[in-house]
MDAnalysis code that builds the backbone (N, CA, C; Angstrom):
import MDAnalysis as mda
import numpy as np

u = mda.Universe.empty(738, n_residues=246, atom_resindex=np.repeat(np.arange(246), 3), trajectory=True)
u.add_TopologyAttr("name", ["N", "CA", "C"] * 246)
u.add_TopologyAttr("resid", np.arange(1, 247))
u.add_TopologyAttr("resname", ["MET", "ALA", "LYS", "PRO", "PRO", "LEU", "PRO", "ALA", "PRO", "ASP", "LEU", "ASP", "PRO", "ALA", "HIS", "ASP", "PRO", "GLY", "PHE", "GLU", "ASP", "ALA", "ILE", "VAL", "ARG", "ALA", "ASP", "LYS", "ALA", "LEU", "SER", "VAL", "THR", "PRO", "PRO", "ASP", "VAL", "ALA", "GLY", "GLU", "PRO", "ILE", "ILE", "ARG", "GLY", "ASP", "GLY", "GLU", "ILE", "ARG", "VAL", "GLY", "THR", "ALA", "SER", "TRP", "THR", "ASP", "PRO", "THR", "MET", "THR", "ARG", "GLY", "GLY", "VAL", "PHE", "TYR", "PRO", "ARG", "GLY", "THR", "SER", "THR", "ALA", "GLU", "GLN", "ARG", "LEU", "ARG", "TYR", "TYR", "ALA", "GLU", "GLN", "PHE", "SER", "VAL", "VAL", "GLU", "VAL", "ASP", "ALA", "SER", "TYR", "TYR", "SER", "LEU", "PRO", "GLU", "ARG", "ALA", "THR", "ALA", "ALA", "LEU", "TRP", "ALA", "GLU", "ARG", "THR", "PRO", "PRO", "HIS", "PHE", "SER", "PHE", "HIS", "VAL", "LYS", "ALA", "HIS", "ALA", "LEU", "MET", "THR", "GLY", "GLN", "PRO", "THR", "GLU", "VAL", "ALA", "ARG", "LEU", "PRO", "GLU", "ASP", "LEU", "VAL", "GLU", "LEU", "LEU", "PRO", "LYS", "ASP", "VAL", "ALA", "ALA", "LYS", "LYS", "LYS", "ILE", "TYR", "ALA", "LYS", "ASP", "LEU", "PRO", "PRO", "GLU", "LEU", "TYR", "ASP", "ALA", "VAL", "TRP", "THR", "PHE", "PHE", "MET", "ILE", "PRO", "SER", "ARG", "ARG", "SER", "PRO", "LYS", "ARG", "GLU", "SER", "SER", "VAL", "GLY", "CYS", "CYS", "CYS", "SER", "ILE", "ARG", "ALA", "GLY", "SER", "CYS", "PRO", "ARG", "ARG", "ARG", "THR", "ARG", "HIS", "SER", "SER", "PRO", "THR", "ARG", "GLN", "LYS", "SER", "SER", "LEU", "VAL", "CYS", "GLU", "ALA", "ARG", "TRP", "SER", "CYS", "GLY", "THR", "THR", "CYS", "GLY", "SER", "THR", "ALA", "ARG", "SER", "PRO", "PRO", "ASP", "GLY", "ARG", "TRP", "THR", "CYS", "CYS", "ALA", "THR", "SER", "VAL", "SER", "ARG", "THR"])
u.atoms.positions = np.array([
    [0.839, -1.187, 0.000],
    [0.000, 0.000, 0.000],
    [0.878, 1.242, 0.000],
    [0.589, 2.183, -0.897],
    [1.406, 3.385, -1.003],
    [1.240, 4.264, 0.227],
    [2.346, 4.837, 0.673],
    [2.306, 5.725, 1.818],
    [1.755, 7.085, 1.396],
    [0.987, 7.748, 2.252],
    [0.479, 9.077, 1.908],
    [1.631, 10.067, 1.824],
    [1.537, 11.093, 0.951],
    [2.621, 12.062, 0.826],
    [2.809, 12.856, 2.111],
    [4.058, 13.131, 2.432],
    [4.345, 13.921, 3.627],
    [4.028, 15.389, 3.369],
    [3.486, 16.087, 4.350],
    [3.185, 17.513, 4.151],
    [4.472, 18.314, 3.985],
    [4.447, 19.251, 3.056],
    [5.626, 20.098, 2.837],
    [5.564, 21.285, 3.798],
    [6.659, 21.551, 4.516],
    [6.630, 22.611, 5.535],
    [6.481, 24.011, 4.957],
    [6.761, 24.195, 3.646],
    [6.702, 25.526, 3.075],
    [5.355, 25.826, 2.394],
    [4.381, 24.896, 2.481],
    [3.089, 25.120, 1.849],
    [2.137, 25.871, 2.767],
    [1.320, 26.709, 2.161],
    [0.310, 27.450, 2.880],
    [-0.963, 26.599, 2.924],
    [-1.417, 26.164, 4.091],
    [-2.582, 25.267, 4.164],
    [-3.836, 25.861, 3.539],
    [-3.949, 27.179, 3.547],
    [-5.146, 27.809, 2.991],
    [-5.199, 27.683, 1.474],
    [-4.027, 27.684, 0.826],
    [-3.971, 27.644, -0.630],
    [-3.441, 26.310, -1.155],
    [-2.755, 25.547, -0.332],
    [-2.251, 24.232, -0.706],
    [-2.704, 23.229, 0.357],
    [-3.992, 22.880, 0.327],
    [-4.543, 22.074, 1.422],
    [-4.212, 20.595, 1.358],
    [-3.594, 20.156, 0.275],
    [-3.347, 18.734, 0.102],
    [-4.362, 18.122, -0.836],
    [-4.085, 16.889, -1.291],
    [-4.910, 16.261, -2.311],
    [-6.371, 16.112, -1.890],
    [-6.604, 15.555, -0.713],
    [-7.978, 15.239, -0.309],
    [-8.838, 16.493, -0.210],
    [-8.344, 17.507, 0.493],
    [-9.126, 18.744, 0.639],
    [-9.287, 19.456, -0.694],
    [-8.250, 19.373, -1.548],
    [-8.333, 20.021, -2.862],
    [-9.427, 19.382, -3.715],
    [-9.557, 18.060, -3.635],
    [-10.596, 17.364, -4.383],
    [-11.977, 17.796, -3.900],
    [-12.142, 17.927, -2.595],
    [-13.418, 18.375, -2.042],
    [-13.754, 19.784, -2.539],
    [-12.771, 20.668, -2.522],
    [-12.989, 22.033, -2.999],
    [-13.356, 22.047, -4.486],
    [-12.644, 21.240, -5.271],
    [-12.901, 21.207, -6.710],
    [-14.307, 20.684, -7.002],
    [-14.711, 19.606, -6.310],
    [-16.048, 19.054, -6.512],
    [-17.124, 20.073, -6.147],
    [-16.896, 20.818, -5.083],
    [-17.861, 21.831, -4.664],
    [-17.974, 22.938, -5.704],
    [-16.817, 23.370, -6.236],
    [-16.827, 24.427, -7.251],
    [-17.518, 23.961, -8.526],
    [-17.234, 22.727, -8.958],
    [-17.833, 22.202, -10.183],
    [-19.339, 22.026, -10.046],
    [-19.795, 21.744, -8.823],
    [-21.227, 21.515, -8.614],
    [-22.055, 22.765, -8.845],
    [-21.434, 23.945, -8.737],
    [-22.178, 25.204, -8.936],
    [-21.748, 25.907, -10.228],
    [-20.943, 25.232, -11.050],
    [-20.486, 25.809, -12.319],
    [-21.298, 25.234, -13.471],
    [-21.998, 26.078, -14.235],
    [-22.762, 25.578, -15.389],
    [-21.836, 24.854, -16.358],
    [-22.243, 23.715, -16.902],
    [-21.383, 22.932, -17.798],
    [-20.871, 23.718, -18.999],
    [-21.685, 24.659, -19.513],
    [-21.257, 25.397, -20.699],
    [-20.268, 26.506, -20.378],
    [-19.976, 26.712, -19.092],
    [-19.024, 27.747, -18.675],
    [-17.653, 27.156, -18.379],
    [-17.606, 25.930, -17.922],
    [-16.334, 25.290, -17.568],
    [-15.390, 25.269, -18.768],
    [-14.169, 25.698, -18.542],
    [-13.161, 25.688, -19.601],
    [-13.216, 26.867, -20.539],
    [-14.172, 27.768, -20.350],
    [-14.290, 28.933, -21.227],
    [-13.563, 30.128, -20.625],
    [-12.992, 31.032, -21.460],
    [-12.414, 32.269, -20.929],
    [-13.487, 33.105, -20.229],
    [-13.083, 33.863, -19.232],
    [-14.000, 34.743, -18.507],
    [-13.968, 36.109, -19.175],
    [-15.093, 36.566, -19.684],
    [-15.150, 37.838, -20.391],
    [-15.412, 38.972, -19.408],
    [-14.572, 39.987, -19.466],
    [-14.738, 41.175, -18.642],
    [-14.554, 42.397, -19.527],
    [-15.652, 43.066, -19.859],
    [-15.571, 44.225, -20.744],
    [-15.080, 43.814, -22.119],
    [-14.048, 44.501, -22.577],
    [-13.470, 44.182, -23.887],
    [-12.377, 43.124, -23.808],
    [-12.060, 42.677, -22.594],
    [-10.981, 41.706, -22.432],
    [-11.496, 40.375, -21.925],
    [-10.579, 39.483, -21.663],
    [-10.936, 38.170, -21.142],
    [-9.879, 37.706, -20.153],
    [-10.294, 36.869, -19.235],
    [-9.410, 36.280, -18.226],
    [-9.339, 34.783, -18.489],
    [-8.127, 34.281, -18.638],
    [-7.938, 32.844, -18.839],
    [-7.254, 32.245, -17.609],
    [-7.744, 31.122, -17.179],
    [-7.216, 30.446, -16.001],
    [-6.670, 29.090, -16.430],
    [-5.460, 28.770, -15.965],
    [-4.866, 27.488, -16.308],
    [-3.700, 27.181, -15.397],
    [-2.953, 26.142, -15.719],
    [-1.815, 25.722, -14.908],
    [-0.540, 25.742, -15.740],
    [0.587, 25.471, -15.087],
    [1.879, 25.513, -15.756],
    [2.201, 24.214, -16.492],
    [1.298, 23.255, -16.463],
    [1.510, 21.983, -17.155],
    [0.222, 21.187, -17.086],
    [0.036, 20.255, -18.017],
    [-1.086, 19.328, -17.870],
    [-0.577, 17.913, -17.618],
    [0.754, 17.761, -17.465],
    [1.331, 16.431, -17.235],
    [2.155, 16.355, -15.956],
    [2.059, 17.364, -15.107],
    [2.822, 17.354, -13.858],
    [2.399, 16.164, -12.997],
    [3.360, 15.478, -12.354],
    [3.017, 14.307, -11.534],
    [1.989, 14.593, -10.446],
    [1.946, 15.820, -9.949],
    [0.954, 16.140, -8.923],
    [-0.458, 16.168, -9.492],
    [-0.574, 16.266, -10.840],
    [-1.884, 16.248, -11.480],
    [-2.247, 14.864, -12.007],
    [-1.250, 14.119, -12.471],
    [-1.528, 12.837, -13.112],
    [-1.727, 11.699, -12.112],
    [-1.403, 11.954, -10.865],
    [-1.655, 10.932, -9.840],
    [-3.150, 10.592, -9.827],
    [-3.458, 9.319, -9.742],
    [-4.831, 8.855, -9.847],
    [-5.788, 9.535, -8.888],
    [-6.883, 10.049, -9.419],
    [-7.932, 10.635, -8.597],
    [-7.669, 12.039, -8.114],
    [-6.541, 12.642, -8.499],
    [-6.246, 14.006, -8.056],
    [-6.922, 15.020, -8.965],
    [-6.648, 14.961, -10.262],
    [-7.269, 15.880, -11.215],
    [-7.969, 15.108, -12.335],
    [-7.256, 14.188, -12.926],
    [-7.836, 13.422, -14.030],
    [-8.676, 12.257, -13.506],
    [-9.807, 11.994, -14.142],
    [-10.594, 10.808, -13.760],
    [-9.771, 9.537, -13.973],
    [-9.982, 8.577, -13.159],
    [-9.257, 7.310, -13.308],
    [-9.556, 6.714, -14.675],
    [-8.501, 6.213, -15.325],
    [-8.643, 5.705, -16.679],
    [-8.230, 6.709, -17.730],
    [-8.042, 7.965, -17.304],
    [-7.550, 8.999, -18.223],
    [-6.034, 8.975, -18.154],
    [-5.405, 8.178, -18.999],
    [-3.979, 7.907, -18.821],
    [-3.111, 8.231, -20.028],
    [-3.682, 8.336, -21.212],
    [-2.864, 8.627, -22.392],
    [-2.671, 10.127, -22.548],
    [-1.669, 10.509, -23.333],
    [-1.395, 11.930, -23.562],
    [-2.607, 12.623, -24.185],
    [-3.243, 11.969, -25.138],
    [-4.405, 12.562, -25.797],
    [-5.572, 12.717, -24.830],
    [-5.852, 11.698, -24.039],
    [-6.967, 11.758, -23.096],
    [-6.762, 12.876, -22.075],
    [-5.542, 12.994, -21.577],
    [-5.275, 14.016, -20.562],
    [-5.428, 15.420, -21.116],
    [-4.892, 15.661, -22.301],
    [-4.986, 17.005, -22.864],
    [-6.439, 17.357, -23.201],
    [-7.179, 16.423, -23.742],
    [-8.586, 16.689, -24.062],
    [-9.377, 17.010, -22.787],
    [-9.131, 16.240, -21.735],
    [-9.843, 16.499, -20.478],
    [-9.423, 17.841, -19.887],
    [-8.128, 18.115, -19.873],
    [-7.639, 19.381, -19.335],
    [-8.311, 20.557, -20.041],
    [-8.389, 20.501, -21.386],
    [-8.940, 21.606, -22.166],
    [-10.438, 21.785, -21.938],
    [-11.094, 20.777, -21.354],
    [-12.503, 20.923, -20.981],
    [-12.655, 21.680, -19.671],
    [-11.559, 21.736, -18.883],
    [-11.619, 22.381, -17.556],
    [-11.006, 23.774, -17.556],
    [-10.003, 23.999, -18.408],
    [-9.280, 25.266, -18.435],
    [-9.186, 25.783, -19.869],
    [-8.878, 27.069, -20.001],
    [-8.808, 27.674, -21.338],
    [-7.389, 27.998, -21.781],
    [-6.392, 27.729, -20.924],
    [-5.003, 28.039, -21.265],
    [-4.078, 27.117, -20.487],
    [-2.892, 26.858, -21.041],
    [-1.881, 26.087, -20.331],
    [-0.502, 26.576, -20.768],
    [0.448, 26.453, -19.883],
    [1.838, 26.781, -20.224],
    [2.567, 25.511, -20.640],
    [3.342, 25.621, -21.710],
    [4.197, 24.519, -22.154],
    [5.617, 24.821, -21.684],
    [6.096, 24.049, -20.742],
    [7.417, 24.291, -20.157],
    [8.524, 23.572, -20.914],
    [8.195, 22.460, -21.563],
    [9.216, 21.623, -22.208],
    [9.958, 22.358, -23.311],
    [9.324, 23.360, -23.927],
    [9.952, 24.093, -25.034],
    [11.145, 24.919, -24.577],
    [11.287, 25.142, -23.273],
    [12.468, 25.839, -22.756],
    [13.712, 24.957, -22.900],
    [13.524, 23.652, -22.821],
    [14.639, 22.712, -22.858],
    [14.878, 22.139, -24.256],
    [13.811, 21.953, -25.028],
    [13.931, 21.415, -26.390],
    [13.023, 22.214, -27.312],
    [13.526, 22.581, -28.486],
    [12.724, 23.327, -29.439],
    [11.512, 22.493, -29.857],
    [10.327, 23.107, -29.899],
    [9.114, 22.338, -30.209],
    [9.107, 21.837, -31.644],
    [8.459, 20.701, -31.861],
    [8.340, 20.116, -33.193],
    [6.965, 20.423, -33.771],
    [6.934, 20.623, -35.089],
    [5.680, 20.963, -35.761],
    [4.618, 19.877, -35.543],
    [5.004, 18.610, -35.649],
    [4.041, 17.518, -35.505],
    [3.412, 17.516, -34.116],
    [4.234, 17.798, -33.093],
    [3.715, 17.830, -31.726],
    [2.727, 18.973, -31.554],
    [3.087, 20.166, -32.066],
    [2.195, 21.321, -31.969],
    [0.883, 21.057, -32.697],
    [0.948, 20.354, -33.821],
    [-0.266, 20.036, -34.572],
    [-1.193, 19.128, -33.758],
    [-0.610, 18.180, -33.039],
    [-1.418, 17.301, -32.195],
    [-2.058, 18.086, -31.059],
    [-1.317, 19.012, -30.451],
    [-1.903, 19.851, -29.400],
    [-3.136, 20.572, -29.918],
    [-3.002, 21.157, -31.112],
    [-4.102, 21.926, -31.690],
    [-5.300, 21.030, -31.998],
    [-5.037, 19.828, -32.488],
    [-6.118, 18.907, -32.842],
    [-6.878, 18.415, -31.619],
    [-6.213, 18.350, -30.488],
    [-6.811, 17.747, -29.302],
    [-7.483, 18.760, -28.377],
    [-7.537, 20.018, -28.778],
    [-8.114, 21.065, -27.939],
    [-9.149, 21.858, -28.726],
    [-10.109, 22.483, -28.043],
    [-11.141, 23.260, -28.745],
    [-10.559, 24.533, -29.353],
    [-11.281, 25.143, -30.296],
    [-10.749, 26.305, -31.029],
    [-10.317, 27.468, -30.150],
    [-10.999, 27.693, -29.015],
    [-10.668, 28.855, -28.191],
    [-9.458, 28.622, -27.291],
    [-8.970, 27.383, -27.198],
    [-7.918, 27.043, -26.239],
    [-6.588, 27.683, -26.641],
    [-5.790, 28.067, -25.625],
    [-4.524, 28.751, -25.887],
    [-3.381, 28.062, -25.162],
    [-2.270, 27.846, -25.893],
    [-1.040, 27.334, -25.305],
    [-0.049, 28.486, -25.172],
    [0.535, 28.656, -23.993],
    [1.620, 29.614, -23.819],
    [2.920, 28.819, -23.815],
    [3.648, 28.920, -24.920],
    [4.841, 28.109, -25.121],
    [6.069, 28.870, -24.611],
    [6.693, 28.341, -23.593],
    [7.839, 29.028, -22.994],
    [9.002, 29.102, -23.981],
    [9.640, 30.257, -24.029],
    [10.751, 30.460, -24.951],
    [11.909, 29.506, -24.644],
    [12.585, 29.093, -25.708],
    [13.741, 28.208, -25.557],
    [14.871, 28.936, -24.839],
    [15.696, 28.175, -24.127],
    [16.774, 28.750, -23.317],
    [17.674, 29.692, -24.112],
    [18.015, 29.313, -25.341],
    [18.920, 30.145, -26.142],
    [18.307, 31.502, -26.477],
    [17.001, 31.612, -26.399],
    [16.325, 32.864, -26.709],
    [16.222, 33.771, -25.489],
    [16.690, 33.292, -24.340],
    [16.538, 34.052, -23.098],
    [17.868, 34.344, -22.409],
    [18.976, 34.062, -23.088],
    [20.281, 34.304, -22.478],
    [20.768, 33.163, -21.606],
    [20.049, 32.046, -21.611],
    [20.422, 30.896, -20.793],
    [21.088, 29.820, -21.659],
    [21.854, 28.918, -21.059],
    [22.515, 27.867, -21.842],
    [21.568, 26.716, -22.146],
    [21.904, 25.928, -23.142],
    [21.161, 24.719, -23.454],
    [22.138, 23.603, -23.766],
    [21.708, 22.383, -23.616],
    [22.543, 21.233, -23.950],
    [22.515, 20.997, -25.456],
    [23.681, 20.824, -26.043],
    [23.767, 20.587, -27.486],
    [22.968, 19.337, -27.866],
    [22.990, 18.328, -27.012],
    [22.299, 17.075, -27.301],
    [20.789, 17.253, -27.435],
    [20.240, 18.344, -26.897],
    [18.796, 18.586, -26.962],
    [18.391, 19.374, -28.204],
    [19.341, 19.867, -28.971],
    [19.022, 20.644, -30.162],
    [18.627, 19.720, -31.319],
    [17.808, 20.215, -32.265],
    [17.458, 19.395, -33.426],
    [18.701, 18.976, -34.196],
    [18.682, 17.760, -34.714],
    [19.848, 17.223, -35.416],
    [20.253, 18.096, -36.597],
    [19.259, 18.640, -37.312],
    [19.559, 19.493, -38.461],
    [20.350, 20.725, -38.039],
    [20.049, 21.237, -36.849],
    [20.749, 22.418, -36.346],
    [22.142, 22.054, -35.849],
    [22.262, 20.917, -35.176],
    [23.564, 20.488, -34.651],
    [24.560, 20.285, -35.790],
    [24.087, 19.757, -36.905],
    [24.972, 19.504, -38.042],
    [25.551, 20.787, -38.629],
    [24.896, 21.907, -38.400],
    [25.364, 23.193, -38.920],
    [26.292, 23.927, -37.956],
    [26.401, 23.436, -36.734],
    [27.244, 24.110, -35.739],
    [28.720, 23.982, -36.091],
    [29.500, 25.020, -35.821],
    [30.955, 24.876, -35.949],
    [31.437, 23.731, -35.056],
    [32.478, 23.032, -35.472],
    [32.922, 21.837, -34.762],
    [33.248, 22.115, -33.300],
    [33.891, 23.271, -33.034],
    [34.253, 23.568, -31.648],
    [33.018, 23.826, -30.780],
    [31.964, 24.366, -31.383],
    [30.726, 24.609, -30.651],
    [29.961, 23.302, -30.455],
    [29.884, 22.484, -31.492],
    [29.173, 21.207, -31.411],
    [29.803, 20.270, -30.391],
    [31.095, 20.458, -30.117],
    [31.796, 19.583, -29.177],
    [31.499, 19.934, -27.717],
    [30.907, 21.105, -27.483],
    [30.607, 21.519, -26.119],
    [29.379, 20.790, -25.594],
    [29.313, 20.629, -24.267],
    [28.133, 20.020, -23.658],
    [26.988, 21.016, -23.628],
    [27.291, 22.261, -23.253],
    [26.275, 23.318, -23.211],
    [26.764, 24.537, -23.980],
    [25.844, 25.252, -24.584],
    [26.207, 26.454, -25.332],
    [25.238, 27.586, -25.006],
    [25.704, 28.812, -25.254],
    [24.888, 30.010, -25.131],
    [24.634, 30.578, -26.524],
    [23.674, 31.486, -26.614],
    [23.397, 32.131, -27.894],
    [24.633, 32.839, -28.433],
    [25.455, 33.380, -27.541],
    [26.651, 34.098, -27.964],
    [27.671, 33.183, -28.648],
    [27.522, 31.873, -28.464],
    [28.425, 30.920, -29.104],
    [28.057, 30.660, -30.561],
    [26.871, 31.111, -30.973],
    [26.372, 30.793, -32.304],
    [26.659, 31.904, -33.303],
    [26.978, 31.560, -34.550],
    [27.017, 32.571, -35.603],
    [25.612, 33.165, -35.755],
    [25.514, 34.430, -36.181],
    [24.195, 35.082, -36.283],
    [23.168, 34.284, -37.066],
    [23.580, 33.663, -38.176],
    [22.605, 32.943, -38.997],
    [22.055, 31.707, -38.280],
    [22.864, 31.081, -37.412],
    [22.374, 29.930, -36.671],
    [21.510, 30.360, -35.493],
    [21.806, 31.521, -34.916],
    [20.931, 32.051, -33.870],
    [19.553, 32.369, -34.454],
    [19.536, 32.924, -35.672],
    [18.261, 33.165, -36.351],
    [17.542, 31.844, -36.611],
    [18.298, 30.788, -36.902],
    [17.691, 29.482, -37.153],
    [16.993, 28.943, -35.907],
    [17.541, 29.257, -34.722],
    [16.895, 28.850, -33.475],
    [15.500, 29.467, -33.395],
    [15.404, 30.761, -33.713],
    [14.108, 31.430, -33.719],
    [13.176, 30.795, -34.739],
    [13.702, 30.444, -35.896],
    [12.867, 29.826, -36.931],
    [12.328, 28.486, -36.453],
    [13.190, 27.667, -35.867],
    [12.759, 26.375, -35.352],
    [11.666, 26.554, -34.298],
    [11.800, 27.603, -33.482],
    [10.822, 27.835, -32.414],
    [9.509, 28.381, -32.953],
    [9.586, 29.350, -33.874],
    [8.399, 30.084, -34.282],
    [7.497, 29.301, -35.228],
    [8.065, 28.478, -36.108],
    [7.226, 27.788, -37.102],
    [6.178, 26.891, -36.444],
    [6.518, 26.039, -35.457],
    [5.464, 25.233, -34.829],
    [4.491, 26.080, -34.020],
    [4.912, 27.313, -33.614],
    [4.085, 28.141, -32.758],
    [3.139, 29.037, -33.538],
    [3.216, 29.006, -34.867],
    [2.337, 29.856, -35.660],
    [0.887, 29.398, -35.537],
    [0.001, 30.361, -35.555],
    [-1.422, 30.084, -35.434],
    [-1.929, 29.340, -36.662],
    [-2.747, 28.327, -36.447],
    [-3.306, 27.557, -37.543],
    [-4.395, 28.353, -38.243],
    [-4.391, 28.417, -39.595],
    [-5.431, 29.158, -40.302],
    [-6.802, 28.530, -40.154],
    [-6.871, 27.264, -39.725],
    [-8.151, 26.586, -39.581],
    [-8.718, 26.717, -38.174],
    [-7.970, 27.389, -37.277],
    [-8.419, 27.475, -35.889],
    [-8.477, 28.919, -35.435],
    [-9.411, 29.181, -34.532],
    [-9.501, 30.506, -33.933],
    [-8.252, 30.805, -33.125],
    [-7.734, 29.774, -32.458],
    [-6.496, 29.931, -31.702],
    [-5.812, 28.585, -31.639],
    [-4.499, 28.599, -31.441],
    [-3.813, 27.324, -31.287],
    [-2.588, 27.512, -30.429],
    [-1.408, 27.309, -31.007],
    [-0.180, 27.332, -30.226],
    [0.523, 28.655, -30.450],
    [0.745, 29.427, -29.394],
    [1.349, 30.736, -29.543],
    [2.514, 30.932, -28.602],
    [3.259, 32.001, -28.809],
    [4.430, 32.284, -27.988],
    [4.044, 32.566, -26.546],
    [4.913, 32.186, -25.650],
    [4.673, 32.444, -24.234],
    [4.880, 33.910, -23.903],
    [3.922, 34.485, -23.210],
    [4.040, 35.877, -22.774],
    [4.465, 35.886, -21.317],
    [5.748, 36.056, -21.085],
    [6.243, 36.029, -19.715],
    [6.649, 37.410, -19.198],
    [6.616, 38.422, -20.057],
    [6.961, 39.749, -19.556],
    [5.721, 40.607, -19.373],
    [4.543, 40.014, -19.574],
    [3.264, 40.623, -19.259],
    [2.926, 41.842, -20.103],
    [3.897, 42.403, -20.819],
    [3.634, 43.626, -21.568],
    [3.166, 43.353, -22.982],
    [3.221, 42.139, -23.441],
    [2.820, 41.813, -24.802],
    [3.151, 40.376, -25.121],
    [2.648, 39.886, -26.230],
    [2.812, 38.470, -26.552],
    [4.151, 38.199, -27.203],
    [5.139, 37.960, -26.406],
    [6.439, 37.588, -26.935],
    [7.130, 36.692, -25.926],
    [8.020, 35.828, -26.374],
    [8.655, 34.888, -25.462],
    [9.805, 35.521, -24.693],
    [9.744, 35.432, -23.384],
    [10.825, 35.932, -22.553],
    [10.706, 35.259, -21.207],
    [11.705, 34.576, -20.768],
    [11.647, 33.844, -19.512],
    [12.146, 34.728, -18.377],
    [11.270, 34.991, -17.401],
    [11.687, 35.769, -16.248],
    [12.205, 34.828, -15.166],
    [13.166, 35.297, -14.398],
    [13.660, 34.506, -13.287],
    [13.563, 35.345, -12.024],
    [13.591, 34.675, -10.894],
    [13.493, 35.398, -9.628],
    [14.719, 36.273, -9.391],
    [15.810, 35.981, -10.135],
    [17.036, 36.761, -9.978],
    [17.113, 37.890, -11.007],
    [16.035, 38.064, -11.761],
    [16.053, 39.050, -12.842],
    [16.083, 40.465, -12.287],
    [16.895, 41.303, -12.882],
    [16.938, 42.722, -12.550],
    [17.210, 43.478, -13.839],
    [16.713, 44.729, -13.958],
    [16.843, 45.456, -15.220],
    [18.303, 45.693, -15.604],
    [18.667, 45.306, -16.813],
    [19.977, 45.594, -17.370],
    [19.798, 45.888, -18.845],
    [20.787, 46.518, -19.457],
    [20.709, 46.814, -20.883],
    [20.648, 45.531, -21.704],
    [21.395, 44.518, -21.274],
    [21.402, 43.246, -22.000],
    [20.022, 42.598, -21.978],
    [19.356, 42.613, -20.812],
    [18.041, 42.006, -20.710],
    [17.006, 42.800, -21.497],
    [17.155, 44.119, -21.531],
    [16.265, 44.932, -22.347],
    [16.423, 44.582, -23.815],
    [17.652, 44.294, -24.229],
    [17.895, 43.905, -25.611],
    [17.190, 42.594, -25.944],
    [17.213, 41.645, -25.002],
    [16.527, 40.373, -25.232],
    [15.029, 40.581, -25.401],
    [14.466, 41.477, -24.588],
    [13.037, 41.760, -24.699],
    [12.724, 42.378, -26.052],
    [13.536, 43.343, -26.475],
    [13.334, 43.984, -27.778],
    [13.417, 42.961, -28.902],
    [14.415, 42.119, -28.841],
    [14.606, 41.118, -29.880],
    [13.426, 40.163, -29.937],
    [12.959, 39.734, -28.770],
    [11.838, 38.805, -28.727],
    [10.593, 39.429, -29.334],
    [10.326, 40.665, -28.983],
    [9.116, 41.314, -29.481],
    [9.232, 41.581, -30.977],
    [10.410, 41.940, -31.445],
    [10.586, 42.133, -32.891],
    [10.353, 40.819, -33.629],
    [10.901, 39.736, -33.100],
    [10.788, 38.447, -33.762],
    [9.349, 37.942, -33.774],
    [8.540, 38.370, -32.793],
    [7.132, 37.971, -32.753],
    [6.246, 38.948, -33.516],
    [6.856, 39.961, -34.121],
    [6.077, 40.886, -34.918],
    [5.403, 41.970, -34.125],
    [5.901, 42.273, -32.913],
    [5.322, 43.339, -32.109],
    [6.344, 44.433, -31.888],
    [5.909, 45.541, -31.307],
    [6.814, 46.650, -31.015],
    [6.931, 46.831, -29.518],
    [8.035, 47.430, -29.099],
    [8.246, 47.548, -27.654],
    [8.635, 48.952, -27.230],
    [8.588, 49.924, -28.127],
    [8.906, 51.281, -27.732],
    [10.393, 51.546, -27.658],
    [11.203, 50.639, -28.162],
    [12.646, 50.824, -28.187],
    [13.175, 50.427, -29.549],
    [14.319, 50.946, -29.905],
    [14.946, 50.572, -31.165],
    [15.923, 49.440, -30.920],
    [15.804, 48.383, -31.671],
    [16.731, 47.255, -31.561],
    [17.710, 47.319, -32.721],
    [18.978, 47.523, -32.432],
    [20.006, 47.623, -33.467],
    [20.967, 46.463, -33.360],
    [21.354, 45.952, -34.505],
    [22.255, 44.811, -34.538],
    [23.647, 45.256, -34.952],
    [24.641, 45.165, -34.065],
    [26.021, 45.498, -34.404],
    [26.634, 44.434, -35.302],
    [27.900, 44.590, -35.716],
    [28.512, 43.656, -36.677],
    [28.468, 42.194, -36.269],
    [28.469, 41.914, -34.970],
    [28.471, 40.504, -34.570],
    [27.072, 39.901, -34.558],
    [26.073, 40.686, -34.966],
    [24.727, 40.161, -35.066],
    [23.931, 40.242, -33.783],
    [24.530, 40.744, -32.679],
    [23.805, 40.850, -31.411],
    [22.939, 42.109, -31.414],
    [22.189, 42.268, -30.347],
    [21.204, 43.347, -30.305],
    [21.535, 44.366, -29.216],
    [21.174, 45.613, -29.494],
    [21.195, 46.639, -28.469],
    [19.893, 47.419, -28.575],
    [19.484, 48.063, -27.497],
    [18.233, 48.821, -27.505],
    [18.524, 50.293, -27.210],
    [17.744, 51.149, -27.863],
    [17.837, 52.559, -27.507],
    [16.481, 53.221, -27.495],
    [16.070, 53.967, -28.510],
    [14.997, 54.907, -28.284],
    [13.618, 54.613, -28.853],
    [13.226, 54.733, -30.048],
    [11.830, 54.960, -30.360],
    [11.028, 53.789, -30.922],
    [11.393, 53.186, -32.007],
    [10.577, 52.113, -32.581],
    [11.447, 50.896, -32.847],
    [10.812, 49.784, -33.143],
    [11.579, 48.549, -33.323],
    [11.972, 48.360, -34.782],
    [13.233, 48.055, -34.987],
    [13.704, 47.732, -36.327],
    [14.893, 46.814, -36.181],
    [15.289, 46.186, -37.272],
    [16.484, 45.343, -37.228],
    [17.345, 45.689, -38.416],
    [18.630, 45.917, -38.164],
    [19.520, 46.302, -39.240],
    [20.259, 45.104, -39.775],
])
């Protein structure tokens, strides 16, 4: 017989009551929620509020009887059920491995038209390192030999054209499907607009980080109120008025 999970000393009992109490709360909430409202965005004026979680496959959710009904065990079953309860989810795996078009297509097929995926930006797009072994084979084959031999690399290790290729690999699966009202889109982590940028608890304003934000917003087709200029090495700097790339 499995032992019950030990209580974590850093959890707030009011907001993290444990599995049993959480199930009771969820059942009570669902009992007063009209079926046609569950999983729909909340409309407020001209805007909408979407509620979701940071994953639909986290072990704390997939444990039997916690969130998914028993028997809901395949990837397709879980995503379909999740999308009936929530209107948005964050995809965390894309931070570690660039998303594949086929996978994104399956996500879109298994969710209703209004559902939204917030796809977290890949590590190389946020100033963080990534493991070479996790990069697509087509991209690894183009790396300079000294770079390909490293265990981990940063964006600064890449020639400009290969750094652009990282964005291409990321953005193509994330493009909105013409047959759907919504599908897989870039993760909005800076709250100011829809562009990929990973915030960390150690984040503090710097010129380099501002450049990453400008670059991300330019690559997603948005503006950020700053000019993004590319020096000879292909990197970015930010200054004053509108977004452009040289």
